[in-house]
Every structure is written in C-alpha cells, then in structure tokens.
PDB file with one MODEL, atoms N, CA, C and O in Angstrom:
MODEL        1
ATOM      1  N   MET A   1     167.006 148.524  98.724  1.00  0.00           N
ATOM      2  CA  MET A   1     166.548 149.848  99.033  1.00  0.00           C
ATOM      3  C   MET A   1     166.589 150.170 100.403  1.00  0.00           C
ATOM      4  O   MET A   1     165.673 149.554 100.947  1.00  0.00           O
ATOM      5  N   GLU A   2     167.264 150.895 101.277  1.00  0.00           N
ATOM      6  CA  GLU A   2     167.253 151.411 102.369  1.00  0.00           C
ATOM      7  C   GLU A   2     166.180 152.239 102.711  1.00  0.00           C
ATOM      8  O   GLU A   2     165.581 152.029 103.766  1.00  0.00           O
ATOM      9  N   ASN A   3     165.818 153.250 101.883  1.00  0.00           N
ATOM     10  CA  ASN A   3     164.625 154.227 102.300  1.00  0.00           C
ATOM     11  C   ASN A   3     163.964 154.261 101.293  1.00  0.00           C
ATOM     12  O   ASN A   3     164.015 155.316 100.662  1.00  0.00           O
ATOM     13  N   PRO A   4     163.195 153.270 100.813  1.00  0.00           N
ATOM     14  CA  PRO A   4     162.063 153.279  99.527  1.00  0.00           C
ATOM     15  C   PRO A   4     161.097 154.406  99.926  1.00  0.00           C
ATOM     16  O   PRO A   4     161.094 154.881 101.061  1.00  0.00           O
ATOM     17  N   PRO A   5     160.204 154.849  98.857  1.00  0.00           N
ATOM     18  CA  PRO A   5     159.495 155.804  99.282  1.00  0.00           C
ATOM     19  C   PRO A   5     157.935 155.314  99.675  1.00  0.00           C
ATOM     20  O   PRO A   5     157.470 154.360  99.051  1.00  0.00           O
ATOM     21  N   HIS A   6     157.329 155.809 100.456  1.00  0.00           N
ATOM     22  CA  HIS A   6     155.778 155.312 100.868  1.00  0.00           C
ATOM     23  C   HIS A   6     155.283 155.563  99.577  1.00  0.00           C
ATOM     24  O   HIS A   6     155.775 156.490  98.933  1.00  0.00           O
ATOM     25  N   PRO A   7     154.183 154.720  98.996  1.00  0.00           N
ATOM     26  CA  PRO A   7     153.555 154.796  97.915  1.00  0.00           C
ATOM     27  C   PRO A   7     152.529 156.246  97.932  1.00  0.00           C
ATOM     28  O   PRO A   7     152.328 157.021  96.997  1.00  0.00           O
ATOM     29  N   GLY A   8     152.120 156.282  98.976  1.00  0.00           N
ATOM     30  CA  GLY A   8     151.021 157.776  99.103  1.00  0.00           C
ATOM     31  C   GLY A   8     152.366 158.971  98.560  1.00  0.00           C
ATOM     32  O   GLY A   8     152.262 159.369  97.400  1.00  0.00           O
ATOM     33  N   GLU A   9     153.453 159.447  99.318  1.00  0.00           N
ATOM     34  CA  GLU A   9     154.418 160.061  98.900  1.00  0.00           C
ATOM     35  C   GLU A   9     154.828 160.354  97.135  1.00  0.00           C
ATOM     36  O   GLU A   9     155.118 161.351  96.474  1.00  0.00           O
ATOM     37  N   PHE A  10     154.659 158.857  96.845  1.00  0.00           N
ATOM     38  CA  PHE A  10     154.779 158.733  95.222  1.00  0.00           C
ATOM     39  C   PHE A  10     153.588 159.556  94.651  1.00  0.00           C
ATOM     40  O   PHE A  10     153.755 160.532  93.920  1.00  0.00           O
ATOM     41  N   LEU A  11     152.441 159.113  95.019  1.00  0.00           N
ATOM     42  CA  LEU A  11     151.355 159.620  94.115  1.00  0.00           C
ATOM     43  C   LEU A  11     151.081 161.010  94.541  1.00  0.00           C
ATOM     44  O   LEU A  11     150.264 161.665  93.894  1.00  0.00           O
ATOM     45  N   GLN A  12     151.710 161.552  95.612  1.00  0.00           N
ATOM     46  CA  GLN A  12     151.521 163.120  95.824  1.00  0.00           C
ATOM     47  C   GLN A  12     152.368 163.864  94.846  1.00  0.00           C
ATOM     48  O   GLN A  12     151.983 164.843  94.207  1.00  0.00           O
ATOM     49  N   THR A  13     153.802 163.208  94.765  1.00  0.00           N
ATOM     50  CA  THR A  13     154.809 164.060  93.863  1.00  0.00           C
ATOM     51  C   THR A  13     154.923 163.660  92.498  1.00  0.00           C
ATOM     52  O   THR A  13     155.444 164.377  91.644  1.00  0.00           O
ATOM     53  N   GLU A  14     154.351 162.308  92.234  1.00  0.00           N
ATOM     54  CA  GLU A  14     154.291 162.062  90.873  1.00  0.00           C
ATOM     55  C   GLU A  14     153.114 162.276  89.934  1.00  0.00           C
ATOM     56  O   GLU A  14     153.215 162.272  88.707  1.00  0.00           O
ATOM     57  N   VAL A  15     151.905 162.478  90.668  1.00  0.00           N
ATOM     58  CA  VAL A  15     150.781 162.114  90.080  1.00  0.00           C
ATOM     59  C   VAL A  15     149.821 163.610  90.314  1.00  0.00           C
ATOM     60  O   VAL A  15     149.472 164.380  89.420  1.00  0.00           O
ATOM     61  N   ILE A  16     149.563 163.720  91.649  1.00  0.00           N
ATOM     62  CA  ILE A  16     148.488 164.704  92.320  1.00  0.00           C
ATOM     63  C   ILE A  16     149.182 165.991  91.692  1.00  0.00           C
ATOM     64  O   ILE A  16     148.600 166.690  90.863  1.00  0.00           O
ATOM     65  N   ALA A  17     150.557 166.271  92.179  1.00  0.00           N
ATOM     66  CA  ALA A  17     151.168 167.518  91.991  1.00  0.00           C
ATOM     67  C   ALA A  17     151.344 168.309  90.545  1.00  0.00           C
ATOM     68  O   ALA A  17     151.034 169.456  90.223  1.00  0.00           O
ATOM     69  N   PRO A  18     151.979 167.209  89.790  1.00  0.00           N
ATOM     70  CA  PRO A  18     152.312 167.554  88.523  1.00  0.00           C
ATOM     71  C   PRO A  18     150.800 167.710  87.703  1.00  0.00           C
ATOM     72  O   PRO A  18     150.718 168.426  86.705  1.00  0.00           O
ATOM     73  N   ASN A  19     149.890 167.129  88.121  1.00  0.00           N
ATOM     74  CA  ASN A  19     148.362 167.269  87.362  1.00  0.00           C
ATOM     75  C   ASN A  19     147.387 168.487  88.094  1.00  0.00           C
ATOM     76  O   ASN A  19     146.189 168.681  87.893  1.00  0.00           O
ATOM     77  N   GLY A  20     148.367 169.282  89.065  1.00  0.00           N
ATOM     78  CA  GLY A  20     147.619 170.314  89.486  1.00  0.00           C
ATOM     79  C   GLY A  20     146.405 169.958  90.286  1.00  0.00           C
ATOM     80  O   GLY A  20     145.544 170.827  90.426  1.00  0.00           O
ATOM     81  N   LEU A  21     146.231 168.712  90.855  1.00  0.00           N
ATOM     82  CA  LEU A  21     145.005 168.463  91.647  1.00  0.00           C
ATOM     83  C   LEU A  21     145.346 168.733  93.167  1.00  0.00           C
ATOM     84  O   LEU A  21     146.339 168.438  93.832  1.00  0.00           O
ATOM     85  N   SER A  22     143.959 169.524  93.544  1.00  0.00           N
ATOM     86  CA  SER A  22     144.282 169.095  94.999  1.00  0.00           C
ATOM     87  C   SER A  22     143.942 167.976  95.561  1.00  0.00           C
ATOM     88  O   SER A  22     143.580 167.036  94.852  1.00  0.00           O
ATOM     89  N   VAL A  23     144.001 167.852  97.104  1.00  0.00           N
ATOM     90  CA  VAL A  23     143.489 166.671  97.611  1.00  0.00           C
ATOM     91  C   VAL A  23     142.245 166.507  97.661  1.00  0.00           C
ATOM     92  O   VAL A  23     141.872 165.394  98.032  1.00  0.00           O
ATOM     93  N   THR A  24     141.427 167.307  97.389  1.00  0.00           N
ATOM     94  CA  THR A  24     140.014 167.078  97.407  1.00  0.00           C
ATOM     95  C   THR A  24     139.435 166.725  96.007  1.00  0.00           C
ATOM     96  O   THR A  24     138.510 165.962  95.725  1.00  0.00           O
ATOM     97  N   GLU A  25     140.184 167.444  95.251  1.00  0.00           N
ATOM     98  CA  GLU A  25     140.078 166.943  93.682  1.00  0.00           C
ATOM     99  C   GLU A  25     140.385 165.365  93.645  1.00  0.00           C
ATOM    100  O   GLU A  25     139.441 164.607  93.428  1.00  0.00           O
ATOM    101  N   ALA A  26     141.376 164.967  93.802  1.00  0.00           N
ATOM    102  CA  ALA A  26     141.991 163.915  93.687  1.00  0.00           C
ATOM    103  C   ALA A  26     141.158 162.589  94.418  1.00  0.00           C
ATOM    104  O   ALA A  26     140.917 161.483  93.935  1.00  0.00           O
ATOM    105  N   ALA A  27     140.844 163.104  95.667  1.00  0.00           N
ATOM    106  CA  ALA A  27     139.967 161.957  96.404  1.00  0.00           C
ATOM    107  C   ALA A  27     138.422 161.718  95.304  1.00  0.00           C
ATOM    108  O   ALA A  27     137.904 160.615  95.129  1.00  0.00           O
ATOM    109  N   ALA A  28     137.995 162.814  94.781  1.00  0.00           N
ATOM    110  CA  ALA A  28     136.786 162.753  93.857  1.00  0.00           C
ATOM    111  C   ALA A  28     136.926 161.908  92.671  1.00  0.00           C
ATOM    112  O   ALA A  28     136.011 161.347  92.069  1.00  0.00           O
ATOM    113  N   VAL A  29     138.528 161.875  92.329  1.00  0.00           N
ATOM    114  CA  VAL A  29     138.586 160.915  91.110  1.00  0.00           C
ATOM    115  C   VAL A  29     138.775 159.796  91.635  1.00  0.00           C
ATOM    116  O   VAL A  29     138.430 158.845  90.933  1.00  0.00           O
ATOM    117  N   LEU A  30     139.312 159.504  92.880  1.00  0.00           N
ATOM    118  CA  LEU A  30     139.381 157.958  93.062  1.00  0.00           C
ATOM    119  C   LEU A  30     138.092 157.601  93.709  1.00  0.00           C
ATOM    120  O   LEU A  30     138.048 156.385  93.893  1.00  0.00           O
ATOM    121  N   GLY A  31     137.155 158.146  94.072  1.00  0.00           N
ATOM    122  CA  GLY A  31     135.837 157.716  94.628  1.00  0.00           C
ATOM    123  C   GLY A  31     136.144 157.667  95.851  1.00  0.00           C
ATOM    124  O   GLY A  31     135.795 156.573  96.295  1.00  0.00           O
ATOM    125  N   ILE A  32     136.734 158.451  96.802  1.00  0.00           N
ATOM    126  CA  ILE A  32     137.093 158.240  98.340  1.00  0.00           C
ATOM    127  C   ILE A  32     136.931 159.631  98.986  1.00  0.00           C
ATOM    128  O   ILE A  32     136.833 160.662  98.320  1.00  0.00           O
ATOM    129  N   THR A  33     136.913 159.592 100.143  1.00  0.00           N
ATOM    130  CA  THR A  33     136.879 160.698 100.939  1.00  0.00           C
ATOM    131  C   THR A  33     138.460 161.581 101.072  1.00  0.00           C
ATOM    132  O   THR A  33     139.593 161.117 101.192  1.00  0.00           O
ATOM    133  N   ARG A  34     138.047 162.846 101.003  1.00  0.00           N
ATOM    134  CA  ARG A  34     139.391 163.547 101.293  1.00  0.00           C
ATOM    135  C   ARG A  34     140.201 163.003 102.321  1.00  0.00           C
ATOM    136  O   ARG A  34     141.341 162.632 102.039  1.00  0.00           O
ATOM    137  N   GLY A  35     139.687 162.890 103.681  1.00  0.00           N
ATOM    138  CA  GLY A  35     140.454 162.537 104.974  1.00  0.00           C
ATOM    139  C   GLY A  35     141.178 160.914 104.557  1.00  0.00           C
ATOM    140  O   GLY A  35     142.378 160.753 104.779  1.00  0.00           O
ATOM    141  N   THR A  36     140.434 159.892 104.014  1.00  0.00           N
ATOM    142  CA  THR A  36     141.087 158.964 103.414  1.00  0.00           C
ATOM    143  C   THR A  36     142.188 159.136 102.718  1.00  0.00           C
ATOM    144  O   THR A  36     143.286 158.772 103.136  1.00  0.00           O
ATOM    145  N   LEU A  37     142.001 159.712 101.579  1.00  0.00           N
ATOM    146  CA  LEU A  37     143.034 160.211 100.866  1.00  0.00           C
ATOM    147  C   LEU A  37     144.486 160.882 101.640  1.00  0.00           C
ATOM    148  O   LEU A  37     145.539 160.254 101.746  1.00  0.00           O
ATOM    149  N   SER A  38     144.277 162.185 102.101  1.00  0.00           N
ATOM    150  CA  SER A  38     145.033 162.563 103.012  1.00  0.00           C
ATOM    151  C   SER A  38     145.911 161.755 104.079  1.00  0.00           C
ATOM    152  O   SER A  38     147.109 161.939 104.295  1.00  0.00           O
ATOM    153  N   THR A  39     145.039 160.786 104.728  1.00  0.00           N
ATOM    154  CA  THR A  39     145.993 159.927 105.352  1.00  0.00           C
ATOM    155  C   THR A  39     146.856 159.011 104.964  1.00  0.00           C
ATOM    156  O   THR A  39     147.805 158.729 105.696  1.00  0.00           O
ATOM    157  N   PHE A  40     146.663 158.362 103.684  1.00  0.00           N
ATOM    158  CA  PHE A  40     147.521 157.861 102.882  1.00  0.00           C
ATOM    159  C   PHE A  40     148.836 158.919 102.330  1.00  0.00           C
ATOM    160  O   PHE A  40     150.065 158.843 102.343  1.00  0.00           O
ATOM    161  N   LEU A  41     148.099 159.650 101.981  1.00  0.00           N
ATOM    162  CA  LEU A  41     149.316 160.882 101.235  1.00  0.00           C
ATOM    163  C   LEU A  41     150.488 161.097 102.261  1.00  0.00           C
ATOM    164  O   LEU A  41     151.680 161.245 101.992  1.00  0.00           O
ATOM    165  N   ASN A  42     149.915 161.082 103.442  1.00  0.00           N
ATOM    166  CA  ASN A  42     150.974 161.403 104.637  1.00  0.00           C
ATOM    167  C   ASN A  42     151.522 160.741 105.444  1.00  0.00           C
ATOM    168  O   ASN A  42     152.158 161.028 106.458  1.00  0.00           O
ATOM    169  N   MET A  43     151.089 159.200 104.652  1.00  0.00           N
ATOM    170  CA  MET A  43     152.306 158.251 105.362  1.00  0.00           C
ATOM    171  C   MET A  43     151.532 157.668 106.682  1.00  0.00           C
ATOM    172  O   MET A  43     152.245 157.255 107.596  1.00  0.00           O
ATOM    173  N   ARG A  44     150.323 157.623 106.805  1.00  0.00           N
ATOM    174  CA  ARG A  44     149.603 157.454 108.342  1.00  0.00           C
ATOM    175  C   ARG A  44     149.094 156.214 107.906  1.00  0.00           C
ATOM    176  O   ARG A  44     148.911 155.514 108.902  1.00  0.00           O
ATOM    177  N   SER A  45     148.749 155.562 106.764  1.00  0.00           N
ATOM    178  CA  SER A  45     148.412 154.290 106.311  1.00  0.00           C
ATOM    179  C   SER A  45     148.630 153.867 105.127  1.00  0.00           C
ATOM    180  O   SER A  45     148.775 154.615 104.160  1.00  0.00           O
ATOM    181  N   THR A  46     148.679 152.464 105.084  1.00  0.00           N
ATOM    182  CA  THR A  46     149.476 151.792 103.966  1.00  0.00           C
ATOM    183  C   THR A  46     148.266 151.533 102.837  1.00  0.00           C
ATOM    184  O   THR A  46     147.056 151.735 102.937  1.00  0.00           O
ATOM    185  N   LEU A  47     148.949 151.080 101.877  1.00  0.00           N
ATOM    186  CA  LEU A  47     148.351 151.258 100.385  1.00  0.00           C
ATOM    187  C   LEU A  47     147.377 149.873 100.432  1.00  0.00           C
ATOM    188  O   LEU A  47     148.133 148.939 100.700  1.00  0.00           O
ATOM    189  N   SER A  48     146.109 149.425 100.289  1.00  0.00           N
ATOM    190  CA  SER A  48     145.096 148.520 100.333  1.00  0.00           C
ATOM    191  C   SER A  48     145.086 148.415  98.762  1.00  0.00           C
ATOM    192  O   SER A  48     145.221 149.262  97.879  1.00  0.00           O
ATOM    193  N   THR A  49     144.825 146.727  98.743  1.00  0.00           N
ATOM    194  CA  THR A  49     144.644 146.520  97.331  1.00  0.00           C
ATOM    195  C   THR A  49     143.566 147.246  96.646  1.00  0.00           C
ATOM    196  O   THR A  49     143.729 147.427  95.439  1.00  0.00           O
ATOM    197  N   GLY A  50     142.665 147.623  97.105  1.00  0.00           N
ATOM    198  CA  GLY A  50     141.322 148.484  96.712  1.00  0.00           C
ATOM    199  C   GLY A  50     141.696 149.920  96.155  1.00  0.00           C
ATOM    200  O   GLY A  50     141.238 150.540  95.195  1.00  0.00           O
ATOM    201  N   MET A  51     142.757 150.267  97.145  1.00  0.00           N
ATOM    202  CA  MET A  51     143.060 152.013  96.672  1.00  0.00           C
ATOM    203  C   MET A  51     144.080 151.682  95.443  1.00  0.00           C
ATOM    204  O   MET A  51     144.045 152.441  94.474  1.00  0.00           O
ATOM    205  N   ALA A  52     144.946 150.633  95.439  1.00  0.00           N
ATOM    206  CA  ALA A  52     145.868 150.571  94.305  1.00  0.00           C
ATOM    207  C   ALA A  52     145.127 150.595  93.039  1.00  0.00           C
ATOM    208  O   ALA A  52     145.426 151.222  92.023  1.00  0.00           O
ATOM    209  N   LEU A  53     143.904 149.662  93.282  1.00  0.00           N
ATOM    210  CA  LEU A  53     142.983 149.192  91.901  1.00  0.00           C
ATOM    211  C   LEU A  53     142.398 150.533  91.438  1.00  0.00           C
ATOM    212  O   LEU A  53     142.454 150.950  90.281  1.00  0.00           O
ATOM    213  N   ARG A  54     141.771 151.223  92.586  1.00  0.00           N
ATOM    214  CA  ARG A  54     141.450 152.817  92.238  1.00  0.00           C
ATOM    215  C   ARG A  54     143.042 153.861  91.357  1.00  0.00           C
ATOM    216  O   ARG A  54     143.147 154.504  90.313  1.00  0.00           O
ATOM    217  N   ILE A  55     143.630 153.646  92.063  1.00  0.00           N
ATOM    218  CA  ILE A  55     145.026 154.630  91.390  1.00  0.00           C
ATOM    219  C   ILE A  55     145.196 153.905  89.901  1.00  0.00           C
ATOM    220  O   ILE A  55     145.236 154.471  88.809  1.00  0.00           O
ATOM    221  N   GLU A  56     145.273 152.691  90.146  1.00  0.00           N
ATOM    222  CA  GLU A  56     145.454 152.295  88.794  1.00  0.00           C
ATOM    223  C   GLU A  56     144.592 152.741  87.728  1.00  0.00           C
ATOM    224  O   GLU A  56     145.081 153.423  86.827  1.00  0.00           O
ATOM    225  N   LYS A  57     143.064 152.365  87.719  1.00  0.00           N
ATOM    226  CA  LYS A  57     142.037 152.596  87.085  1.00  0.00           C
ATOM    227  C   LYS A  57     141.888 154.531  86.671  1.00  0.00           C
ATOM    228  O   LYS A  57     141.438 155.191  85.735  1.00  0.00           O
ATOM    229  N   ALA A  58     142.407 154.751  87.690  1.00  0.00           N
ATOM    230  CA  ALA A  58     142.342 156.405  87.576  1.00  0.00           C
ATOM    231  C   ALA A  58     143.340 157.258  86.730  1.00  0.00           C
ATOM    232  O   ALA A  58     143.088 158.181  85.956  1.00  0.00           O
ATOM    233  N   PHE A  59     144.697 156.636  87.128  1.00  0.00           N
ATOM    234  CA  PHE A  59     146.118 157.173  86.597  1.00  0.00           C
ATOM    235  C   PHE A  59     147.006 156.375  85.660  1.00  0.00           C
ATOM    236  O   PHE A  59     147.976 156.761  85.007  1.00  0.00           O
ATOM    237  N   GLY A  60     146.489 155.254  85.738  1.00  0.00           N
ATOM    238  CA  GLY A  60     147.306 154.365  84.679  1.00  0.00           C
ATOM    239  C   GLY A  60     148.729 153.817  85.473  1.00  0.00           C
ATOM    240  O   GLY A  60     149.706 153.397  84.853  1.00  0.00           O
ATOM    241  N   ILE A  61     148.658 153.892  86.762  1.00  0.00           N
ATOM    242  CA  ILE A  61     149.895 153.384  87.559  1.00  0.00           C
ATOM    243  C   ILE A  61     149.579 151.681  87.968  1.00  0.00           C
ATOM    244  O   ILE A  61     148.570 151.413  88.622  1.00  0.00           O
ATOM    245  N   ARG A  62     150.269 150.889  87.643  1.00  0.00           N
ATOM    246  CA  ARG A  62     150.300 149.437  87.673  1.00  0.00           C
ATOM    247  C   ARG A  62     149.996 149.414  89.287  1.00  0.00           C
ATOM    248  O   ARG A  62     150.694 149.943  90.153  1.00  0.00           O
ATOM    249  N   MET A  63     148.714 148.632  89.490  1.00  0.00           N
ATOM    250  CA  MET A  63     148.313 148.236  90.784  1.00  0.00           C
ATOM    251  C   MET A  63     149.636 147.274  91.210  1.00  0.00           C
ATOM    252  O   MET A  63     150.249 147.611  92.223  1.00  0.00           O
ATOM    253  N   ASP A  64     149.987 146.355  90.631  1.00  0.00           N
ATOM    254  CA  ASP A  64     151.370 145.436  90.911  1.00  0.00           C
ATOM    255  C   ASP A  64     152.594 146.385  91.337  1.00  0.00           C
ATOM    256  O   ASP A  64     153.299 145.887  92.214  1.00  0.00           O
ATOM    257  N   SER A  65     152.884 147.334  90.999  1.00  0.00           N
ATOM    258  CA  SER A  65     153.926 148.330  90.758  1.00  0.00           C
ATOM    259  C   SER A  65     154.024 148.995  92.248  1.00  0.00           C
ATOM    260  O   SER A  65     155.034 149.049  92.949  1.00  0.00           O
ATOM    261  N   LEU A  66     152.556 149.549  92.591  1.00  0.00           N
ATOM    262  CA  LEU A  66     152.113 149.820  93.812  1.00  0.00           C
ATOM    263  C   LEU A  66     152.237 149.287  94.939  1.00  0.00           C
ATOM    264  O   LEU A  66     152.738 149.780  95.950  1.00  0.00           O
ATOM    265  N   MET A  67     151.704 148.085  94.767  1.00  0.00           N
ATOM    266  CA  MET A  67     151.684 147.037  95.978  1.00  0.00           C
ATOM    267  C   MET A  67     153.181 146.517  96.251  1.00  0.00           C
ATOM    268  O   MET A  67     153.590 146.177  97.362  1.00  0.00           O
ATOM    269  N   ARG A  68     153.893 146.508  95.131  1.00  0.00           N
ATOM    270  CA  ARG A  68     155.790 146.208  95.671  1.00  0.00           C
ATOM    271  C   ARG A  68     156.237 147.378  96.091  1.00  0.00           C
ATOM    272  O   ARG A  68     157.246 147.262  96.787  1.00  0.00           O
ATOM    273  N   MET A  69     155.834 148.568  95.917  1.00  0.00           N
ATOM    274  CA  MET A  69     156.313 149.802  96.724  1.00  0.00           C
ATOM    275  C   MET A  69     155.682 149.815  98.081  1.00  0.00           C
ATOM    276  O   MET A  69     156.374 150.330  98.958  1.00  0.00           O
ATOM    277  N   GLN A  70     154.728 149.440  98.368  1.00  0.00           N
ATOM    278  CA  GLN A  70     154.102 149.345  99.617  1.00  0.00           C
ATOM    279  C   GLN A  70     154.803 148.129 100.148  1.00  0.00           C
ATOM    280  O   GLN A  70     155.150 148.318 101.314  1.00  0.00           O
ATOM    281  N   ASN A  71     155.064 147.175  99.777  1.00  0.00           N
ATOM    282  CA  ASN A  71     155.844 146.014 100.310  1.00  0.00           C
ATOM    283  C   ASN A  71     157.196 146.329 100.939  1.00  0.00           C
ATOM    284  O   ASN A  71     157.557 146.098 102.092  1.00  0.00           O
ATOM    285  N   CYS A  72     158.001 147.019  99.748  1.00  0.00           N
ATOM    286  CA  CYS A  72     159.557 147.582 100.025  1.00  0.00           C
ATOM    287  C   CYS A  72     159.447 148.314 101.237  1.00  0.00           C
ATOM    288  O   CYS A  72     160.198 148.043 102.174  1.00  0.00           O
ATOM    289  N   PHE A  73     158.477 149.331 101.334  1.00  0.00           N
ATOM    290  CA  PHE A  73     158.448 150.153 102.262  1.00  0.00           C
ATOM    291  C   PHE A  73     158.089 149.786 103.465  1.00  0.00           C
ATOM    292  O   PHE A  73     158.448 150.327 104.511  1.00  0.00           O
ATOM    293  N   ASP A  74     157.204 148.644 103.323  1.00  0.00           N
ATOM    294  CA  ASP A  74     156.987 148.257 105.095  1.00  0.00           C
ATOM    295  C   ASP A  74     158.335 147.291 105.482  1.00  0.00           C
ATOM    296  O   ASP A  74     158.828 147.236 106.608  1.00  0.00           O
ATOM    297  N   ILE A  75     158.814 146.549 104.302  1.00  0.00           N
ATOM    298  CA  ILE A  75     160.186 145.824 104.872  1.00  0.00           C
ATOM    299  C   ILE A  75     161.392 146.490 105.750  1.00  0.00           C
ATOM    300  O   ILE A  75     162.005 146.209 106.779  1.00  0.00           O
ATOM    301  N   ALA A  76     161.389 147.776 104.536  1.00  0.00           N
ATOM    302  CA  ALA A  76     162.399 148.851 104.978  1.00  0.00           C
ATOM    303  C   ALA A  76     161.991 149.193 106.690  1.00  0.00           C
ATOM    304  O   ALA A  76     162.817 148.957 107.572  1.00  0.00           O
ATOM    305  N   GLU A  77     161.005 149.610 106.914  1.00  0.00           N
ATOM    306  CA  GLU A  77     160.086 149.857 108.412  1.00  0.00           C
ATOM    307  C   GLU A  77     160.517 148.955 108.884  1.00  0.00           C
ATOM    308  O   GLU A  77     161.537 149.265 109.500  1.00  0.00           O
ATOM    309  N   ALA A  78     160.278 147.851 108.950  1.00  0.00           N
ATOM    310  CA  ALA A  78     160.364 146.763 109.850  1.00  0.00           C
ATOM    311  C   ALA A  78     162.083 146.530 109.927  1.00  0.00           C
ATOM    312  O   ALA A  78     162.510 146.438 111.078  1.00  0.00           O
ATOM    313  N   ARG A  79     162.957 146.440 108.982  1.00  0.00           N
ATOM    314  CA  ARG A  79     164.255 146.120 109.241  1.00  0.00           C
ATOM    315  C   ARG A  79     164.991 147.294 110.395  1.00  0.00           C
ATOM    316  O   ARG A  79     165.901 147.055 111.189  1.00  0.00           O
ATOM    317  N   LYS A  80     164.232 148.662 110.170  1.00  0.00           N
ATOM    318  CA  LYS A  80     164.372 149.743 111.290  1.00  0.00           C
ATOM    319  C   LYS A  80     164.332 149.199 112.390  1.00  0.00           C
ATOM    320  O   LYS A  80     165.229 149.359 113.218  1.00  0.00           O
ATOM    321  N   ARG A  81     163.279 148.453 112.598  1.00  0.00           N
ATOM    322  CA  ARG A  81     162.963 148.122 113.919  1.00  0.00           C
ATOM    323  C   ARG A  81     163.542 146.702 114.545  1.00  0.00           C
ATOM    324  O   ARG A  81     163.132 146.184 115.584  1.00  0.00           O
ATOM    325  N   ALA A  82     164.285 146.337 113.933  1.00  0.00           N
ATOM    326  CA  ALA A  82     164.762 144.745 114.169  1.00  0.00           C
ATOM    327  C   ALA A  82     165.514 144.870 115.300  1.00  0.00           C
ATOM    328  O   ALA A  82     165.352 143.846 115.964  1.00  0.00           O
ATOM    329  N   GLY A  83     166.192 145.563 115.794  1.00  0.00           N
ATOM    330  CA  GLY A  83     166.892 145.692 117.027  1.00  0.00           C
ATOM    331  C   GLY A  83     165.826 145.641 118.281  1.00  0.00           C
ATOM    332  O   GLY A  83     166.197 145.431 119.436  1.00  0.00           O
ATOM    333  N   GLU A  84     164.427 145.864 117.897  1.00  0.00           N
ATOM    334  CA  GLU A  84     163.675 145.782 119.104  1.00  0.00           C
ATOM    335  C   GLU A  84     162.909 144.350 119.346  1.00  0.00           C
ATOM    336  O   GLU A  84     161.921 144.058 120.019  1.00  0.00           O
ATOM    337  N   ILE A  85     163.647 143.706 118.643  1.00  0.00           N
ATOM    338  CA  ILE A  85     162.852 142.345 118.541  1.00  0.00           C
ATOM    339  C   ILE A  85     164.070 141.213 118.866  1.00  0.00           C
ATOM    340  O   ILE A  85     165.034 141.106 118.109  1.00  0.00           O
ATOM    341  N   THR A  86     163.919 140.410 120.042  1.00  0.00           N
ATOM    342  CA  THR A  86     165.187 139.705 120.372  1.00  0.00           C
ATOM    343  C   THR A  86     164.675 138.344 120.452  1.00  0.00           C
ATOM    344  O   THR A  86     164.096 137.975 121.473  1.00  0.00           O
ATOM    345  N   ILE A  87     164.851 137.538 119.415  1.00  0.00           N
ATOM    346  CA  ILE A  87     164.444 136.005 119.195  1.00  0.00           C
ATOM    347  C   ILE A  87     165.702 135.274 119.009  1.00  0.00           C
ATOM    348  O   ILE A  87     166.530 135.569 118.147  1.00  0.00           O
ATOM    349  N   PRO A  88     165.822 134.265 119.883  1.00  0.00           N
ATOM    350  CA  PRO A  88     166.941 133.242 119.370  1.00  0.00           C
ATOM    351  C   PRO A  88     167.059 132.587 118.311  1.00  0.00           C
ATOM    352  O   PRO A  88     166.031 132.072 117.873  1.00  0.00           O
ATOM    353  N   ARG A  89     168.260 132.409 117.610  1.00  0.00           N
ATOM    354  CA  ARG A  89     167.876 131.642 116.408  1.00  0.00           C
ATOM    355  C   ARG A  89     167.655 130.065 116.615  1.00  0.00           C
ATOM    356  O   ARG A  89     168.350 129.453 117.426  1.00  0.00           O
ATOM    357  N   TYR A  90     166.663 129.428 115.852  1.00  0.00           N
ATOM    358  CA  TYR A  90     166.151 128.046 116.044  1.00  0.00           C
ATOM    359  C   TYR A  90     167.119 127.164 115.814  1.00  0.00           C
ATOM    360  O   TYR A  90     167.590 127.131 114.677  1.00  0.00           O
ATOM    361  N   THR A  91     167.603 126.303 116.784  1.00  0.00           N
ATOM    362  CA  THR A  91     168.416 125.036 115.979  1.00  0.00           C
ATOM    363  C   THR A  91     167.788 123.722 116.478  1.00  0.00           C
ATOM    364  O   THR A  91     167.281 123.462 117.570  1.00  0.00           O
ATOM    365  N   ALA A  92     167.947 123.022 115.464  1.00  0.00           N
ATOM    366  CA  ALA A  92     167.082 121.580 115.570  1.00  0.00           C
ATOM    367  C   ALA A  92     167.680 120.909 116.659  1.00  0.00           C
ATOM    368  O   ALA A  92     168.849 121.250 116.845  1.00  0.00           O
ATOM    369  N   ALA A  93     167.191 119.976 117.512  1.00  0.00           N
ATOM    370  CA  ALA A  93     167.444 119.187 118.837  1.00  0.00           C
ATOM    371  C   ALA A  93     168.363 118.041 118.149  1.00  0.00           C
ATOM    372  O   ALA A  93     167.923 117.372 117.214  1.00  0.00           O
ATOM    373  N   LYS A  94     169.411 117.893 118.569  1.00  0.00           N
ATOM    374  CA  LYS A  94     170.068 116.600 118.205  1.00  0.00           C
ATOM    375  C   LYS A  94     169.499 115.380 118.794  1.00  0.00           C
ATOM    376  O   LYS A  94     169.116 115.154 119.942  1.00  0.00           O
ATOM    377  N   THR A  95     169.535 114.593 117.661  1.00  0.00           N
ATOM    378  CA  THR A  95     168.942 113.245 118.314  1.00  0.00           C
ATOM    379  C   THR A  95     170.051 111.957 118.292  1.00  0.00           C
ATOM    380  O   THR A  95     170.826 111.814 117.346  1.00  0.00           O
ATOM    381  N   THR A  96     170.032 111.298 119.129  1.00  0.00           N
ATOM    382  CA  THR A  96     171.092 110.551 119.445  1.00  0.00           C
ATOM    383  C   THR A  96     171.044 109.184 119.132  1.00  0.00           C
ATOM    384  O   THR A  96     171.997 108.455 119.404  1.00  0.00           O
TER     385      THR A  96
ENDMDL
END
C-alpha cells in the first residue's frame, strides 16, 4: 500500500467521529490526556503498544490490527525518504 492511513486518522474517522465523541471525551474513555490523544490523531506521534491496548479495550479494535497499521504507515513513510539515504550495496569479498 503506497499511502496507508495513520492509525490516528483511522481512529478519528472510524471510531471517534461516528460515535459523536469529542477529543476530550475520547481521551477520558482511553484514560489519557487530551493533548496525548490530539497529538496521535493529528499524526504527530506513533501508536504505542500501550495506546493500542487501550483502544482495543475501549473500542474493540484489535491491538494487532492497529500495530500492523502503524507498521505499514511507518514503512511507507520510510520508502518516501529512501532517496535521502545513500548506502552502497554490500558485496562479499572474493577469496582466492
């Protein structure tokens, strides 16, 4: 997937908004601060295992699925910056 969604974007559009929750209310449900949730929803932080577990317990979305979503997002972001990293391909030294 070239542009997978960030799990924060997914949580906002698929859980928080459809349930009519404010960020403050959703943060209270998750037992975290509003600022922490806002940072995550605005894609300025990554999904931790602790946050994934809180989301699973509160909203029933499997932690495994959320962590895979974060991993796919991270891989896509790294691929976008691949041109910035110049590393020559390793080749084993030939022995005679």
